[in-house]
C-alpha positions as CSV (number, residue, x, y, z in Angstrom):
1,M,17.4,48.6,-7.4
2,T,14.7,50.7,-9.1
3,L,15.0,53.8,-11.2
4,V,11.7,55.9,-11.2
5,L,10.8,58.2,-14.0
6,R,8.3,60.8,-12.5
7,F,5.9,62.3,-15.0
8,G,4.6,65.8,-14.4
9,R,2.4,68.2,-16.2
10,G,3.0,68.1,-20.0
11,D,5.3,65.0,-19.9
12,A,2.6,62.6,-21.3
13,A,2.0,64.9,-24.2
14,R,5.7,65.1,-25.0
15,C,6.3,61.3,-25.0
16,R,7.2,60.3,-28.6
17,F,8.6,57.3,-30.5
18,A,11.9,57.3,-32.3
19,I,14.1,55.0,-34.3
20,S,17.9,54.9,-34.2
21,P,20.1,53.1,-36.8
22,L,23.1,53.7,-34.5
23,Q,21.3,52.2,-31.5
24,E,20.7,49.1,-33.6
25,T,24.3,49.0,-34.6
26,M,25.6,49.3,-31.1
27,A,23.2,46.6,-29.9
28,A,24.2,44.3,-32.7
29,L,27.8,44.8,-31.6
30,L,26.9,43.6,-28.1
31,V,25.2,40.5,-29.6
32,L,28.6,39.7,-31.2
33,K,30.1,39.9,-27.7
34,K,27.4,37.6,-26.2
35,P,26.3,35.4,-29.1
36,G,24.3,33.1,-26.8
37,R,21.7,35.8,-26.0
38,H,19.0,34.1,-28.2
39,G,19.0,31.3,-30.8
40,W,17.3,33.5,-33.4
41,Y,20.5,35.5,-33.8
42,L,22.5,32.5,-34.9
43,P,21.8,32.8,-38.7
44,W,22.8,36.4,-38.6
45,L,25.9,35.7,-36.6
46,H,26.9,33.0,-39.1
47,D,26.6,35.5,-42.0
48,V,28.3,38.5,-40.4
49,R,31.3,36.9,-38.6
50,P,33.4,36.5,-41.8
51,V,32.7,40.2,-42.7
52,I,33.5,41.5,-39.2
53,A,36.8,39.6,-39.2
54,R,38.0,41.8,-42.0
55,L,37.2,45.1,-40.3
56,D,39.1,47.0,-37.7
57,L,36.6,47.7,-34.9
58,G,39.1,47.3,-32.1
59,L,38.5,50.7,-30.5
60,L,34.7,50.5,-30.7
61,D,34.8,47.0,-29.3
62,A,36.9,48.2,-26.4
63,A,34.5,51.2,-25.8
64,A,31.3,49.1,-25.8
65,P,31.3,46.7,-22.9
66,S,29.0,43.8,-22.6
67,N,27.8,44.9,-19.2
68,G,27.9,48.0,-17.0
69,Y,28.9,51.5,-17.8
70,G,29.5,52.6,-21.4
71,P,30.3,56.0,-22.8
72,D,26.9,57.7,-23.3
73,F,28.0,59.8,-26.3
74,L,28.3,56.6,-28.4
75,W,24.5,56.0,-27.9
76,P,22.9,59.4,-28.7
77,S,19.1,59.8,-28.3
78,P,17.5,59.7,-31.7
79,T,15.7,62.8,-32.9
80,G,12.6,61.2,-34.3
81,P,11.0,58.3,-36.2
82,L,12.8,59.2,-39.4
83,T,16.3,59.4,-37.9
84,T,19.0,58.2,-40.4
85,I,22.5,56.8,-39.6
86,E,23.9,60.1,-40.8
87,D,21.8,61.9,-38.2
88,D,23.1,59.6,-35.5
89,L,26.7,59.8,-36.5
90,A,26.5,63.6,-36.7
91,Q,25.4,63.7,-33.1
92,V,28.4,61.6,-32.0
93,R,30.8,63.7,-34.1
94,A,29.4,66.9,-32.5
95,T,30.1,65.7,-28.9
96,D,32.1,68.2,-26.9
97,P,35.7,66.8,-26.6
98,A,35.5,67.5,-22.8
99,V,32.5,65.2,-22.6
100,V,34.3,62.5,-24.7
101,A,37.4,62.7,-22.4
102,A,35.4,62.5,-19.2
103,E,33.2,59.5,-20.3
104,L,36.1,57.6,-21.8
105,A,38.2,58.2,-18.7
106,E,35.4,56.8,-16.5
107,H,35.0,53.9,-18.9
108,V,38.7,53.0,-18.7
109,R,38.6,53.2,-14.9
110,R,35.9,50.6,-14.9
111,I,37.3,47.9,-17.2
112,D,40.1,45.4,-16.7
113,R,43.3,47.3,-17.8
114,H,45.0,44.0,-18.5
115,A,42.3,43.1,-21.0
116,L,42.9,46.3,-23.0
117,R,45.6,46.5,-25.6
118,D,48.2,49.2,-25.0
119,D,47.5,50.9,-28.3
120,L,43.8,51.1,-27.6
121,H,44.4,52.4,-24.1
122,R,46.5,55.2,-25.5
123,V,43.8,56.2,-27.9
124,L,41.0,56.0,-25.2
125,T,43.1,58.1,-22.8
126,G,44.7,60.4,-25.3
127,D,43.4,63.2,-27.6
128,P,39.5,63.1,-27.2
129,V,39.0,64.5,-30.8
130,I,41.1,61.7,-32.3
131,A,39.3,59.1,-30.1
132,R,35.8,60.5,-31.0
133,N,36.5,60.6,-34.7
134,T,38.0,57.1,-34.8
135,L,35.0,55.8,-33.0
136,V,32.6,57.5,-35.4
137,T,34.5,55.9,-38.3
138,Q,34.3,52.5,-36.7
139,Q,30.6,53.0,-36.0
140,R,30.0,53.6,-39.6
141,L,31.9,50.4,-40.6
142,A,29.9,48.4,-38.0
143,W,26.6,49.8,-39.4
144,Q,27.5,48.9,-42.9
145,A,28.5,45.3,-41.9
146,L,26.1,44.4,-39.2
147,V,22.8,46.3,-39.8
148,E,22.5,48.0,-43.1
149,P,21.9,44.8,-45.2
150,L,18.9,44.1,-43.0
151,W,17.8,47.6,-42.3
152,D,14.7,47.7,-44.5
153,R,13.3,44.6,-42.8
154,I,14.3,45.8,-39.4
155,R,12.8,49.2,-40.1
156,G,9.5,47.7,-41.2
157,L,9.2,45.8,-37.9
158,L,10.2,48.9,-35.8
159,D,7.5,50.9,-37.6
160,A,5.0,48.1,-36.9
161,D,5.9,48.3,-33.2
162,I,5.5,52.0,-33.1
163,T,2.1,51.8,-34.8
164,A,0.8,49.3,-32.3
165,R,2.1,51.1,-29.3
166,A,0.9,54.5,-30.6
167,R,-2.6,53.0,-30.8
168,Q,-2.3,51.8,-27.2
169,L,-1.2,55.2,-26.2
170,A,-4.2,56.8,-27.9
171,D,-6.6,54.3,-26.5
172,S,-5.4,53.9,-22.9
173,G,-2.9,56.7,-22.2
174,L,0.6,55.9,-20.9
175,A,-0.7,52.8,-19.1
176,G,-1.3,51.2,-22.5
177,P,2.2,51.0,-24.1
178,F,3.9,50.5,-20.7
179,A,1.6,47.5,-19.8
180,D,3.7,45.0,-21.9
181,L,6.7,47.1,-22.8
182,H,9.1,45.0,-20.7
183,R,9.0,42.8,-17.6
184,R,11.2,45.3,-15.8
185,A,9.0,48.3,-16.5
186,T,5.9,49.0,-14.4
187,W,3.6,52.0,-14.6
188,K,1.9,53.2,-11.4
189,N,0.9,56.5,-9.8
190,E,2.0,58.5,-12.8
191,E,5.5,57.0,-12.5
192,L,7.4,54.5,-14.6
193,H,9.4,52.1,-12.4
194,L,12.4,50.4,-14.0
195,T,14.1,47.6,-12.1
196,G,17.7,46.6,-12.5
197,F,19.0,50.2,-12.8
198,R,20.6,52.5,-10.2
199,H,18.3,53.5,-7.4
200,G,16.9,57.0,-7.8
201,T,14.2,59.2,-9.2
202,V,14.3,61.3,-12.4
203,D,11.8,64.1,-12.8
204,L,11.1,64.5,-16.5
205,R,10.3,68.2,-15.9
206,G,8.2,68.6,-19.1
207,R,10.9,67.0,-21.3
208,G,8.8,63.9,-21.9
209,L,10.3,60.5,-22.8
210,I,11.6,59.1,-26.0
211,L,10.6,55.5,-26.6
212,V,13.0,53.6,-28.9
213,P,12.2,50.0,-30.0
214,T,15.1,47.8,-30.9
215,A,15.6,44.5,-32.8
216,F,19.1,43.6,-31.6
217,G,18.6,44.8,-28.0
218,W,16.4,41.8,-26.9
219,P,16.0,41.0,-24.0
220,N,17.6,44.2,-22.5
221,L,16.1,47.5,-21.4
222,G,18.1,50.6,-21.6
223,I,17.7,54.2,-20.4
224,G,19.7,57.4,-20.8
225,P,20.5,60.1,-20.1
226,T,19.2,60.0,-16.5
227,D,20.8,63.3,-15.3
228,D,18.1,65.5,-13.8
229,T,19.9,68.6,-15.1
230,S,20.0,67.5,-18.7
231,V,17.8,69.3,-21.2
232,T,17.7,66.2,-23.3
233,P,14.7,63.9,-22.6
234,P,15.7,60.3,-21.5
235,A,15.4,57.7,-24.2
236,L,14.0,54.3,-23.1
237,V,15.2,51.5,-25.4
238,Y,13.1,48.4,-25.3
239,P,12.8,45.1,-27.4
240,M,10.3,45.6,-30.2
241,L,7.3,43.4,-30.7
242,G,7.7,40.4,-33.0
243,A,11.5,40.5,-33.0
244,A,11.7,36.8,-34.0
245,R,9.9,37.6,-37.2
246,L,13.0,39.3,-38.5
247,W,14.7,36.0,-38.9
248,E,11.7,34.0,-40.2
249,P,11.9,33.0,-43.8
250,A,9.1,34.2,-46.0
251,T,6.5,31.4,-46.5
252,R,5.7,30.7,-50.2
253,S,3.0,28.1,-50.2
254,P,2.9,26.1,-53.5
255,A,-0.9,26.3,-53.4
256,I,-0.9,30.1,-53.0
257,A,1.7,30.3,-55.9
258,R,-0.7,28.4,-58.1
259,L,-3.6,30.6,-57.0
260,L,-1.9,34.0,-57.4
261,G,1.0,33.3,-59.6
262,S,4.6,32.8,-58.5
263,G,5.6,36.5,-58.6
264,R,2.6,37.8,-56.8
265,A,2.8,35.0,-54.2
266,S,6.5,35.9,-53.6
267,V,5.6,39.6,-53.1
268,L,2.8,38.7,-50.7
269,A,5.1,36.3,-48.7
270,E,7.7,39.0,-48.2
271,T,5.2,41.5,-46.8
272,L,5.3,39.5,-43.6
273,V,7.7,42.3,-42.6
274,P,6.3,45.8,-43.6
275,S,8.4,46.8,-46.7
276,T,8.8,49.4,-49.4
277,T,8.3,48.6,-53.1
278,V,12.0,48.9,-53.8
279,S,12.9,46.6,-50.9
280,L,10.4,44.0,-52.1
281,A,11.7,44.2,-55.6
282,H,15.2,43.6,-54.4
283,R,14.2,40.6,-52.3
284,V,12.0,38.9,-54.9
285,G,14.2,39.7,-57.9
286,L,11.5,41.6,-59.8
287,A,11.4,45.1,-61.3
288,P,9.9,47.8,-59.0
289,A,7.2,48.5,-61.6
290,T,6.2,44.8,-61.6
291,V,6.1,44.7,-57.8
292,S,4.0,47.8,-57.8
293,E,1.5,46.2,-60.1
294,H,1.4,43.1,-57.9
295,L,0.9,45.3,-54.8
296,T,-2.0,47.1,-56.4
297,V,-3.8,43.8,-57.0
298,L,-3.0,42.5,-53.6
299,R,-4.4,45.6,-52.0
300,E,-7.6,45.4,-54.0
301,A,-8.0,41.8,-52.8
302,G,-7.6,42.8,-49.2
303,L,-4.3,40.9,-48.8
304,V,-1.9,43.8,-48.1
305,T,-2.3,47.3,-46.5
306,A,-0.3,50.4,-47.2
307,A,0.9,53.0,-44.7
308,R,3.0,56.1,-45.3
309,R,6.3,56.6,-43.6
310,G,7.6,60.0,-44.5
311,R,8.1,59.9,-48.3
312,E,7.9,56.1,-48.4
313,V,5.0,53.7,-48.3
314,L,5.2,50.4,-46.4
315,Y,3.2,47.4,-47.4
316,R,2.3,44.6,-45.0
317,Q,0.1,41.5,-44.9
318,T,-3.4,41.6,-43.6
319,P,-4.9,39.0,-41.3
320,L,-6.5,37.5,-44.3
321,A,-3.2,37.0,-46.1
322,A,-1.7,35.5,-42.9
323,A,-4.6,33.0,-42.8
324,L,-4.0,32.0,-46.4
325,L,-0.2,31.6,-46.0
326,H,-0.5,29.9,-42.6
327,P,-3.8,27.9,-42.6
328,D,-4.8,26.1,-39.4
329,P,-4.3,22.4,-39.7
330,L,-7.5,20.3,-39.7
């Protein structure tokens, strides 16, 4: 089964990248449902399970199946690379009750009724405004418990993915970013072929395509909405580059600590993931002003680079820093 996205005049120019905190939250919830997806999630699972056990996420859990159909309104397409969790939740909260009712009814028809608690069934099939608002509340709780504590590190890697793929797009056109986007995505004849979805063709009709990298979505590929009549461009959610780095501990070489000093070496180690000054300060336990001074020296030495993201600046290791922190064995 192959879904084909057909690009026409103007669609390539309207392709853009976006980030969605809510997409990450929903993907993280699915990791909880299928914890064996990959070993690198295990430390995170160990940390969040006690927190999740204290929260009431029953309705959201029932509305987010591990496989198959799920209500589209719970996964809104992000508006851009600076989308916040409040932006995402506002989109869900603004969903037409008629759309909520229809999508939840379709969802309930597809799942095992005997596996659904009676109280949850009543909410899912009852007043759509109550169901929608309850789901938004539980999405916020899930975000706070599952993703927000890691968001700065996740966001740094998502930005790094976007930077790399935007460069591919500039250098090679659409064939560049689609070449290694996902094993189920193939670019040919001005069309993007996606295997494993319903068979059909979607004409983008000048809407373009939103490309959304994800940390928790590995190894899946997601697409929606795919309705030809929708004015909203489809969003293609794909695993970001270097997802395993999110869970790697920062390397603090004793030799580098002696060379640079303990504080500066710690700051350099944490820039494995592109990070802001405030985030680095929090992780290494130093004042933001002190971290800023360290970053200035590290930049002058060619060990970190700085890139602006909206009003923030992200710092990341250069290849020289990586070589110092991870020297090749003799």
